[in-house]
N, CA, C and O atoms as a printed pandas DataFrame, in Angstrom:
     atom_number atom_name residue_name chain_id  residue_number  x_coord  y_coord  z_coord
0              1         N          UNK        A               1  -19.292    0.945   38.590
1              2        CA          UNK        A               1  -20.683    0.725   38.966
2              3         C          UNK        A               1  -21.238   -0.380   38.075
3              4         O          UNK        A               1  -21.058   -0.367   36.857
4              5         N          UNK        A               2  -21.899   -1.315   38.691
5              6        CA          UNK        A               2  -22.501   -2.428   37.959
6              7         C          UNK        A               2  -23.679   -1.928   37.119
7              8         O          UNK        A               2  -24.301   -0.918   37.450
8              9         N          UNK        A               3  -23.980   -2.639   36.033
9             10        CA          UNK        A               3  -25.072   -2.248   35.142
10            11         C          UNK        A               3  -26.409   -2.198   35.874
11            12         O          UNK        A               3  -27.199   -1.279   35.659
12            13         N          UNK        A               4  -26.666   -3.181   36.738
13            14        CA          UNK        A               4  -27.928   -3.197   37.487
14            15         C          UNK        A               4  -28.022   -2.008   38.430
15            16         O          UNK        A               4  -29.084   -1.403   38.568
16            17         N          UNK        A               5  -26.907   -1.672   39.082
17            18        CA          UNK        A               5  -26.888   -0.504   39.967
18            19         C          UNK        A               5  -27.174    0.763   39.176
19            20         O          UNK        A               5  -27.915    1.634   39.632
20            21         N          UNK        A               6  -26.587    0.864   37.995
21            22        CA          UNK        A               6  -26.800    2.036   37.150
22            23         C          UNK        A               6  -28.262    2.155   36.745
23            24         O          UNK        A               6  -28.801    3.261   36.701
24            25         N          UNK        A               7  -28.912    1.038   36.450
25            26        CA          UNK        A               7  -30.336    1.064   36.077
26            27         C          UNK        A               7  -31.193    1.534   37.251
27            28         O          UNK        A               7  -32.117    2.328   37.073
28            29         N          UNK        A               8  -30.884    1.045   38.442
29            30        CA          UNK        A               8  -31.640    1.438   39.629
30            31         C          UNK        A               8  -31.485    2.941   39.873
31            32         O          UNK        A               8  -32.465    3.638   40.135
32            33         N          UNK        A               9  -30.256    3.428   39.784
33            34        CA          UNK        A               9  -30.026    4.855   40.014
34            35         C          UNK        A               9  -30.650    5.706   38.913
35            36         O          UNK        A               9  -31.164    6.792   39.183
36            37         N          UNK        A              10  -30.609    5.224   37.686
37            38        CA          UNK        A              10  -31.236    5.969   36.592
38            39         C          UNK        A              10  -32.743    6.080   36.794
39            40         O          UNK        A              10  -33.324    7.137   36.546
40            41         N          UNK        A              11  -33.379    5.003   37.242
41            42        CA          UNK        A              11  -34.823    5.068   37.484
42            43         C          UNK        A              11  -35.122    5.957   38.693
43            44         O          UNK        A              11  -36.183    6.578   38.758
44            45         N          UNK        A              12  -34.192    6.018   39.649
45            46        CA          UNK        A              12  -34.383    6.895   40.816
46            47         C          UNK        A              12  -34.360    8.355   40.412
47            48         O          UNK        A              12  -34.991    9.185   41.067
48            49         N          UNK        A              13  -33.643    8.688   39.340
49            50        CA          UNK        A              13  -33.607   10.078   38.857
50            51         C          UNK        A              13  -35.005   10.572   38.522
51            52         O          UNK        A              13  -35.338   11.730   38.777
52            53         N          UNK        A              14  -35.814    9.703   37.956
53            54        CA          UNK        A              14  -37.172   10.101   37.547
54            55         C          UNK        A              14  -38.066   10.381   38.742
55            56         O          UNK        A              14  -38.943   11.242   38.664
56            57         N          UNK        A              15  -37.863    9.666   39.856
57            58        CA          UNK        A              15  -38.747    9.869   41.004
58            59         C          UNK        A              15  -38.151   10.785   42.069
59            60         O          UNK        A              15  -38.848   11.170   43.008
60            61         N          UNK        A              16  -36.886   11.135   41.938
61            62        CA          UNK        A              16  -36.231   11.987   42.926
62            63         C          UNK        A              16  -36.811   13.393   42.885
63            64         O          UNK        A              16  -37.089   13.946   41.821
64            65         N          UNK        A              17  -36.982   13.952   44.078
65            66        CA          UNK        A              17  -37.353   15.350   44.189
66            67         C          UNK        A              17  -36.683   15.904   45.429
67            68         O          UNK        A              17  -36.392   15.167   46.371
68            69         N          UNK        A              18  -36.444   17.177   45.425
69            70        CA          UNK        A              18  -35.806   17.808   46.562
70            71         C          UNK        A              18  -36.814   17.982   47.681
71            72         O          UNK        A              18  -37.910   18.499   47.468
72            73         N          UNK        A              19  -36.436   17.548   48.872
73            74        CA          UNK        A              19  -37.285   17.669   50.049
74            75         C          UNK        A              19  -36.496   18.424   51.106
75            76         O          UNK        A              19  -35.371   18.046   51.433
76            77         N          UNK        A              20  -37.076   19.485   51.638
77            78        CA          UNK        A              20  -36.394   20.242   52.683
78            79         C          UNK        A              20  -37.179   20.275   53.989
79            80         O          UNK        A              20  -36.684   20.760   55.006
80            81         N          UNK        A              21  -38.404   19.758   53.957
81            82        CA          UNK        A              21  -39.220   19.705   55.163
82            83         C          UNK        A              21  -39.676   18.270   55.373
83            84         O          UNK        A              21  -40.329   17.678   54.513
84            85         N          UNK        A              22  -39.327   17.725   56.520
85            86        CA          UNK        A              22  -39.670   16.355   56.876
86            87         C          UNK        A              22  -40.637   16.375   58.043
87            88         O          UNK        A              22  -40.740   17.376   58.752
88            89         N          UNK        A              23  -41.346   15.277   58.247
89            90        CA          UNK        A              23  -42.358   15.239   59.298
90            91         C          UNK        A              23  -41.786   14.840   60.654
91            92         O          UNK        A              23  -42.546   14.675   61.609
92            93         N          UNK        A              24  -40.482   14.683   60.765
93            94        CA          UNK        A              24  -39.856   14.360   62.041
94            95         C          UNK        A              24  -39.820   12.882   62.368
95            96         O          UNK        A              24  -39.265   12.488   63.393
96            97         N          UNK        A              25  -40.410   12.053   61.506
97            98        CA          UNK        A              25  -40.367   10.607   61.739
98            99         C          UNK        A              25  -38.910   10.149   61.682
99           100         O          UNK        A              25  -38.218   10.403   60.696
100          101         N          UNK        A              26  -38.446    9.480   62.729
101          102        CA          UNK        A              26  -37.047    9.040   62.708
102          103         C          UNK        A              26  -36.821    7.943   61.675
103          104         O          UNK        A              26  -37.748    7.233   61.284
104          105         N          UNK        A              27  -35.588    7.822   61.249
105          106        CA          UNK        A              27  -35.229    6.727   60.345
106          107         C          UNK        A              27  -35.405    5.407   61.067
107          108         O          UNK        A              27  -35.080    5.286   62.248
108          109         N          UNK        A              28  -35.915    4.433   60.363
109          110        CA          UNK        A              28  -35.992    3.094   60.946
110          111         C          UNK        A              28  -34.564    2.556   61.055
111          112         O          UNK        A              28  -33.684    2.988   60.310
112          113         N          UNK        A              29  -34.329    1.628   61.964
113          114        CA          UNK        A              29  -32.989    1.034   62.051
114          115         C          UNK        A              29  -32.542    0.417   60.721
115          116         O          UNK        A              29  -31.363    0.465   60.372
116          117         N          UNK        A              30  -33.493   -0.158   59.990
117          118        CA          UNK        A              30  -33.149   -0.760   58.692
118          119         C          UNK        A              30  -32.720    0.305   57.691
119          120         O          UNK        A              30  -31.736    0.122   56.973
120          121         N          UNK        A              31  -33.452    1.416   57.638
121          122        CA          UNK        A              31  -33.112    2.494   56.707
122          123         C          UNK        A              31  -31.764    3.105   57.074
123          124         O          UNK        A              31  -30.946    3.390   56.200
124          125         N          UNK        A              32  -31.540    3.303   58.362
125          126        CA          UNK        A              32  -30.265    3.863   58.804
126          127         C          UNK        A              32  -29.112    2.935   58.430
127          128         O          UNK        A              32  -28.077    3.389   57.943
128          129         N          UNK        A              33  -29.294    1.644   58.659
129          130        CA          UNK        A              33  -28.251    0.679   58.310
130          131         C          UNK        A              33  -27.981    0.681   56.805
131          132         O          UNK        A              33  -26.828    0.628   56.375
132          133         N          UNK        A              34  -29.042    0.742   56.014
133          134        CA          UNK        A              34  -28.882    0.780   54.556
134          135         C          UNK        A              34  -28.108    2.028   54.139
135          136         O          UNK        A              34  -27.171    1.936   53.345
136          137         N          UNK        A              35  -28.486    3.186   54.663
137          138        CA          UNK        A              35  -27.797    4.425   54.307
138          139         C          UNK        A              35  -26.338    4.396   54.765
139          140         O          UNK        A              35  -25.457    4.864   54.043
140          141         N          UNK        A              36  -26.078    3.862   55.935
141          142        CA          UNK        A              36  -24.691    3.761   56.401
142          143         C          UNK        A              36  -23.871    2.854   55.491
143          144         O          UNK        A              36  -22.706    3.137   55.211
144          145         N          UNK        A              37  -24.474    1.775   55.036
145          146        CA          UNK        A              37  -23.788    0.875   54.109
146          147         C          UNK        A              37  -23.529    1.580   52.780
147          148         O          UNK        A              37  -22.424    1.516   52.241
148          149         N          UNK        A              38  -24.550    2.251   52.258
149          150        CA          UNK        A              38  -24.395    2.963   50.991
150          151         C          UNK        A              38  -23.368    4.084   51.101
151          152         O          UNK        A              38  -22.642    4.357   50.145
152          153         N          UNK        A              39  -23.304    4.730   52.252
153          154        CA          UNK        A              39  -22.379    5.845   52.441
154          155         C          UNK        A              39  -20.922    5.411   52.431
155          156         O          UNK        A              39  -20.033    6.234   52.218
156          157         N          UNK        A              40  -20.667    4.126   52.660
157          158        CA          UNK        A              40  -19.279    3.650   52.663
158          159         C          UNK        A              40  -18.735    3.440   51.248
159          160         O          UNK        A              40  -17.535    3.229   51.072
160          161         N          UNK        A              41  -19.608    3.496   50.242
161          162        CA          UNK        A              41  -19.158    3.328   48.858
162          163         C          UNK        A              41  -18.704    4.683   48.326
163          164         O          UNK        A              41  -19.521    5.478   47.864
164          165         N          UNK        A              42  -17.409    4.942   48.392
165          166        CA          UNK        A              42  -16.905    6.245   47.964
166          167         C          UNK        A              42  -16.281    6.217   46.568
167          168         O          UNK        A              42  -15.551    7.135   46.193
168          169         N          UNK        A              43  -16.568    5.171   45.805
169          170        CA          UNK        A              43  -16.013    5.086   44.450
170          171         C          UNK        A              43  -16.501    6.273   43.619
171          172         O          UNK        A              43  -17.683    6.615   43.637
172          173         N          UNK        A              44  -15.583    6.885   42.904
173          174        CA          UNK        A              44  -15.923    8.019   42.045
174          175         C          UNK        A              44  -14.940    8.067   40.893
175          176         O          UNK        A              44  -13.871    7.462   40.969
176          177         N          UNK        A              45  -15.282    8.778   39.822
177          178        CA          UNK        A              45  -14.423    8.788   38.627
178          179         C          UNK        A              45  -13.034    9.381   38.853
179          180         O          UNK        A              45  -12.151    9.216   38.011
180          181         N          UNK        A              46  -12.832   10.067   39.976
181          182        CA          UNK        A              46  -11.550   10.723   40.237
182          183         C          UNK        A              46  -10.664    9.937   41.201
183          184         O          UNK        A              46   -9.537   10.343   41.481
184          185         N          UNK        A              47  -11.174    8.813   41.707
185          186        CA          UNK        A              47  -10.428    7.980   42.661
186          187         C          UNK        A              47   -9.934    8.780   43.867
187          188         O          UNK        A              47   -8.830    8.558   44.365
188          189         N          UNK        A              48  -10.767    9.708   44.324
189          190        CA          UNK        A              48  -10.455   10.504   45.510
190          191         C          UNK        A              48  -11.278    9.939   46.667
191          192         O          UNK        A              48  -12.503    9.865   46.570
192          193         N          UNK        A              49  -10.628    9.543   47.755
193          194        CA          UNK        A              49  -11.388    9.021   48.896
194          195         C          UNK        A              49  -12.330   10.080   49.480
195          196         O          UNK        A              49  -11.916   11.202   49.772
196          197         N          UNK        A              50  -13.593    9.706   49.643
197          198        CA          UNK        A              50  -14.602   10.577   50.242
198          199         C          UNK        A              50  -15.204    9.807   51.413
199          200         O          UNK        A              50  -15.644    8.669   51.253
200          201         N          UNK        A              51  -15.222   10.422   52.575
201          202        CA          UNK        A              51  -15.794    9.776   53.751
202          203         C          UNK        A              51  -17.142   10.422   54.068
203          204         O          UNK        A              51  -17.219   11.626   54.315
204          205         N          UNK        A              52  -18.205    9.612   54.058
205          206        CA          UNK        A              52  -19.536   10.080   54.434
206          207         C          UNK        A              52  -19.963    9.354   55.690
207          208         O          UNK        A              52  -19.653    8.178   55.878
208          209         N          UNK        A              53  -20.682   10.066   56.555
209          210        CA          UNK        A              53  -21.232    9.466   57.774
210          211         C          UNK        A              53  -22.619   10.022   58.017
211          212         O          UNK        A              53  -22.930   11.154   57.646
212          213         N          UNK        A              54  -23.444    9.209   58.644
213          214        CA          UNK        A              54  -24.741    9.671   59.119
214          215         C          UNK        A              54  -24.579   10.071   60.573
215          216         O          UNK        A              54  -23.969    9.352   61.365
216          217         N          UNK        A              55  -25.134   11.233   60.915
217          218        CA          UNK        A              55  -25.067   11.661   62.314
218          219         C          UNK        A              55  -26.469   11.942   62.821
219          220         O          UNK        A              55  -27.335   12.416   62.085
220          221         N          UNK        A              56  -26.667   11.644   64.072
221          222        CA          UNK        A              56  -27.930   11.891   64.769
222          223         C          UNK        A              56  -27.988   13.389   65.082
223          224         O          UNK        A              56  -27.153   13.902   65.827
224          225         N          UNK        A              57  -28.966   14.080   64.517
225          226        CA          UNK        A              57  -29.070   15.531   64.670
226          227         C          UNK        A              57  -29.183   15.942   66.130
227          228         O          UNK        A              57  -28.555   16.913   66.554
228          229         N          UNK        A              58  -29.969   15.218   66.890
229          230        CA          UNK        A              58  -30.153   15.583   68.293
230          231         C          UNK        A              58  -28.864   15.379   69.091
231          232         O          UNK        A              58  -28.476   16.237   69.883
232          233         N          UNK        A              59  -28.219   14.260   68.881
233          234        CA          UNK        A              59  -26.992   13.946   69.619
234          235         C          UNK        A              59  -25.895   14.971   69.362
235          236         O          UNK        A              59  -25.175   15.360   70.282
236          237         N          UNK        A              60  -25.769   15.411   68.104
237          238        CA          UNK        A              60  -24.699   16.327   67.734
238          239         C          UNK        A              60  -25.142   17.782   67.620
239          240         O          UNK        A              60  -24.335   18.652   67.293
240          241         N          UNK        A              61  -26.415   18.050   67.886
241          242        CA          UNK        A              61  -26.913   19.418   67.799
242          243         C          UNK        A              61  -26.893   19.953   66.374
243          244         O          UNK        A              61  -26.744   21.157   66.160
244          245         N          UNK        A              62  -27.042   19.068   65.409
245          246        CA          UNK        A              62  -27.005   19.468   64.001
246          247         C          UNK        A              62  -28.304   20.158   63.613
247          248         O          UNK        A              62  -29.391   19.680   63.939
248          249         N          UNK        A              63  -28.191   21.268   62.926
249          250        CA          UNK        A              63  -29.350   22.017   62.444
250          251         C          UNK        A              63  -29.063   22.536   61.051
251          252         O          UNK        A              63  -27.933   22.476   60.566
252          253         N          UNK        A              64  -30.089   23.037   60.429
253          254        CA          UNK        A              64  -29.956   23.629   59.105
254          255         C          UNK        A              64  -30.942   24.781   58.993
255          256         O          UNK        A              64  -32.039   24.721   59.548
256          257         N          UNK        A              65  -30.557   25.819   58.283
257          258        CA          UNK        A              65  -31.469   26.943   58.055
258          259         C          UNK        A              65  -32.549   26.617   57.030
259          260         O          UNK        A              65  -33.590   27.271   56.993
260          261         N          UNK        A              66  -32.306   25.613   56.202
261          262        CA          UNK        A              66  -33.268   25.298   55.133
262          263         C          UNK        A              66  -33.939   23.935   55.282
263          264         O          UNK        A              66  -34.998   23.709   54.696
264          265         N          UNK        A              67  -33.354   23.034   56.043
265          266        CA          UNK        A              67  -33.925   21.698   56.226
266          267         C          UNK        A              67  -34.629   21.660   57.570
267          268         O          UNK        A              67  -34.045   22.017   58.593
268          269         N          UNK        A              68  -35.884   21.227   57.570
269          270        CA          UNK        A              68  -36.688   21.173   58.790
270          271         C          UNK        A              68  -37.160   19.743   59.053
271          272         O          UNK        A              68  -37.513   19.015   58.125
272          273         N          UNK        A              69  -37.161   19.354   60.321
273          274        CA          UNK        A              69  -37.723   18.064   60.713
274          275         C          UNK        A              69  -36.835   16.864   60.467
275          276         O          UNK        A              69  -37.289   15.730   60.620
276          277         N          UNK        A              70  -35.589   17.074   60.091
277          278        CA          UNK        A              70  -34.672   15.956   59.849
278          279         C          UNK        A              70  -34.086   15.484   61.169
279          280         O          UNK        A              70  -33.691   16.295   62.006
280          281         N          UNK        A              71  -34.031   14.169   61.351
281          282        CA          UNK        A              71  -33.451   13.634   62.573
282          283         C          UNK        A              71  -32.031   13.104   62.340
283          284         O          UNK        A              71  -31.306   12.828   63.296
284          285         N          UNK        A              72  -31.640   12.963   61.084
285          286        CA          UNK        A              72  -30.299   12.503   60.725
286          287         C          UNK        A              72  -29.766   13.366   59.589
287          288         O          UNK        A              72  -30.531   13.826   58.742
288          289         N          UNK        A              73  -28.477   13.581   59.573
289          290        CA          UNK        A              73  -27.813   14.316   58.498
290          291         C          UNK        A              73  -26.671   13.474   57.960
291          292         O          UNK        A              73  -26.124   12.625   58.663
292          293         N          UNK        A              74  -26.317   13.717   56.710
293          294        CA          UNK        A              74  -25.132   13.116   56.115
294          295         C          UNK        A              74  -24.051   14.191   56.136
295          296         O          UNK        A              74  -24.265   15.310   55.668
296          297         N          UNK        A              75  -22.902   13.844   56.677
297          298        CA          UNK        A              75  -21.760   14.751   56.678
298          299         C          UNK        A              75  -20.619   14.056   55.963
299          300         O          UNK        A              75  -20.573   12.828   55.894
300          301         N          UNK        A              76  -19.708   14.837   55.439
301          302        CA          UNK        A              76  -18.618   14.229   54.697
302          303         C          UNK        A              76  -17.329   14.997   54.811
303          304         O          UNK        A              76  -17.300   16.163   55.203
304          305         N          UNK        A              77  -16.266   14.310   54.459
305          306        CA          UNK        A              77  -14.951   14.951   54.432
306          307         C          UNK        A              77  -14.098   14.305   53.349
307          308         O          UNK        A              77  -14.308   13.159   52.952
308          309         N          UNK        A              78  -13.137   15.082   52.891
309          310        CA          UNK        A              78  -12.175   14.588   51.917
310          311         C          UNK        A              78  -10.994   15.534   51.905
311          312         O          UNK        A              78  -11.067   16.646   52.428
312          313         N          UNK        A              79   -9.916   15.089   51.309
313          314        CA          UNK        A              79   -8.722   15.913   51.188
314          315         C          UNK        A              79   -8.913   16.893   50.047
315          316         O          UNK        A              79   -9.403   16.526   48.979
316          317         N          UNK        A              80   -8.524   18.150   50.274
317          318        CA          UNK        A              80   -8.603   19.147   49.201
318          319         C          UNK        A              80   -7.555   18.834   48.150
319          320         O          UNK        A              80   -6.366   18.709   48.443
320          321         N          UNK        A              81   -8.023   18.713   46.934
321          322        CA          UNK        A              81   -7.132   18.466   45.809
322          323         C          UNK        A              81   -7.917   18.768   44.538
323          324         O          UNK        A              81   -9.101   19.102   44.595
324          325         N          UNK        A              82   -7.263   18.650   43.412
325          326        CA          UNK        A              82   -7.948   18.877   42.139
326          327         C          UNK        A              82   -9.114   17.903   42.014
327          328         O          UNK        A              82   -8.951   16.707   42.253
328          329         N          UNK        A              83  -10.268   18.399   41.647
329          330        CA          UNK        A              83  -11.493   17.628   41.433
330          331         C          UNK        A              83  -12.126   17.080   42.712
331          332         O          UNK        A              83  -12.982   16.197   42.651
332          333         N          UNK        A              84  -11.711   17.595   43.861
333          334        CA          UNK        A              84  -12.289   17.135   45.130
334          335         C          UNK        A              84  -13.787   17.432   45.181
335          336         O          UNK        A              84  -14.569   16.584   45.610
336          337         N          UNK        A              85  -14.192   18.625   44.746
337          338        CA          UNK        A              85  -15.611   18.985   44.790
338          339         C          UNK        A              85  -16.445   18.080   43.893
339          340         O          UNK        A              85  -17.550   17.682   44.263
340          341         N          UNK        A              86  -15.923   17.757   42.725
341          342        CA          UNK        A              86  -16.652   16.875   41.815
342          343         C          UNK        A              86  -16.786   15.474   42.403
343          344         O          UNK        A              86  -17.850   14.861   42.314
344          345         N          UNK        A              87  -15.711   14.968   43.004
345          346        CA          UNK        A              87  -15.748   13.640   43.625
346          347         C          UNK        A              87  -16.768   13.618   44.758
347          348         O          UNK        A              87  -17.546   12.673   44.880
348          349         N          UNK        A              88  -16.762   14.656   45.582
349          350        CA          UNK        A              88  -17.706   14.739   46.694
350          351         C          UNK        A              88  -19.142   14.788   46.178
351          352         O          UNK        A              88  -20.006   14.059   46.666
352          353         N          UNK        A              89  -19.394   15.644   45.198
353          354        CA          UNK        A              89  -20.731   15.747   44.622
354          355         C          UNK        A              89  -21.201   14.434   44.018
355          356         O          UNK        A              89  -22.367   14.065   44.160
356          357         N          UNK        A              90  -20.309   13.732   43.351
357          358        CA          UNK        A              90  -20.640   12.447   42.736
358          359         C          UNK        A              90  -21.089   11.445   43.790
359          360         O          UNK        A              90  -22.119   10.788   43.634
360          361         N          UNK        A              91  -20.311   11.331   44.865
361          362        CA          UNK        A              91  -20.605   10.356   45.917
362          363         C          UNK        A              91  -21.897   10.717   46.649
363          364         O          UNK        A              91  -22.714    9.840   46.931
364          365         N          UNK        A              92  -22.086   11.997   46.955
365          366        CA          UNK        A              92  -23.303   12.418   47.662
366          367         C          UNK        A              92  -24.532   12.223   46.779
367          368         O          UNK        A              92  -25.557   11.732   47.252
368          369         N          UNK        A              93  -24.446   12.595   45.520
369          370        CA          UNK        A              93  -25.615   12.427   44.636
370          371         C          UNK        A              93  -25.967   10.957   44.461
371          372         O          UNK        A              93  -27.147   10.611   44.407
372          373         N          UNK        A              94  -24.970   10.092   44.371
373          374        CA          UNK        A              94  -25.251    8.660   44.283
374          375         C          UNK        A              94  -25.972    8.181   45.547
375          376         O          UNK        A              94  -26.886    7.360   45.462
376          377         N          UNK        A              95  -25.572    8.682   46.705
377          378        CA          UNK        A              95  -26.248    8.322   47.955
378          379         C          UNK        A              95  -27.687    8.827   47.956
379          380         O          UNK        A              95  -28.595    8.108   48.374
380          381         N          UNK        A              96  -27.902   10.048   47.496
381          382        CA          UNK        A              96  -29.257   10.614   47.424
382          383         C          UNK        A              96  -30.125    9.791   46.478
383          384         O          UNK        A              96  -31.275    9.491   46.799
384          385         N          UNK        A              97  -29.595    9.428   45.334
385          386        CA          UNK        A              97  -30.363    8.626   44.388
386          387         C          UNK        A              97  -30.666    7.226   44.941
387          388         O          UNK        A              97  -31.754    6.689   44.732
388          389         N          UNK        A              98  -29.697    6.650   45.643
389          390        CA          UNK        A              98  -29.944    5.336   46.247
390          391         C          UNK        A              98  -31.024    5.452   47.319
391          392         O          UNK        A              98  -31.868    4.565   47.442
392          393         N          UNK        A              99  -31.007    6.534   48.094
393          394        CA          UNK        A              99  -32.067    6.753   49.089
394          395         C          UNK        A              99  -33.423    6.881   48.400
395          396         O          UNK        A              99  -34.414    6.310   48.856
396          397         N          UNK        A             100  -33.462    7.631   47.305
397          398        CA          UNK        A             100  -34.710    7.789   46.558
398          399         C          UNK        A             100  -35.189    6.445   46.015
399          400         O          UNK        A             100  -36.386    6.157   46.032
400          401         N          UNK        A             101  -34.259    5.623   45.536
401          402        CA          UNK        A             101  -34.622    4.304   45.012
402          403         C          UNK        A             101  -35.229    3.421   46.088
403          404         O          UNK        A             101  -36.011    2.519   45.788
404          405         N          UNK        A             102  -34.871    3.677   47.343
405          406        CA          UNK        A             102  -35.418    2.909   48.466
406          407         C          UNK        A             102  -36.509    3.672   49.210
407          408         O          UNK        A             102  -36.890    3.290   50.316
408          409         N          UNK        A             103  -37.011    4.748   48.610
409          410        CA          UNK        A             103  -38.078    5.579   49.191
410          411         C          UNK        A             103  -37.706    6.134   50.566
411          412         O          UNK        A             103  -38.551    6.221   51.457
412          413         N          UNK        A             104  -36.460    6.501   50.726
413          414        CA          UNK        A             104  -36.006    7.104   51.979
414          415         C          UNK        A             104  -35.853    8.594   51.755
415          416         O          UNK        A             104  -35.088    9.025   50.892
416          417         N          UNK        A             105  -36.584    9.384   52.535
417          418        CA          UNK        A             105  -36.451   10.827   52.462
418          419         C          UNK        A             105  -36.904   11.432   51.151
419          420         O          UNK        A             105  -36.393   12.471   50.733
420          421         N          UNK        A             106  -37.856   10.793   50.502
421          422        CA          UNK        A             106  -38.286   11.285   49.193
422          423         C          UNK        A             106  -39.735   11.724   49.182
423          424         O          UNK        A             106  -40.246   12.118   48.134
424          425         N          UNK        A             107  -40.410   11.668   50.310
425          426        CA          UNK        A             107  -41.814   12.070   50.336
426          427         C          UNK        A             107  -42.089   12.989   51.487
427          428         O          UNK        A             107  -43.224   13.430   51.667
């Protein structure tokens, strides 16, 4: 991770908050494109490939018992191996922080 990227993500930690209820406003095409680009960066300290994708909740019938009003979800997959959970958590948290840094899904 580049130093500038690390600074951006570190500052996003301060403004990040957990949101489970959204107002149903769909992602803008720009925000969706940004998240899709960010989701392709699966670099992690364990060098385990992690695949993340954004899916349209309506198209795929995606729902959640705790998340309300979301029109898109992030789903992921990886091979089960030692440290797979840590690699997955690392990649997902970096995506969440990058979204927060761009004010996506943080209010």
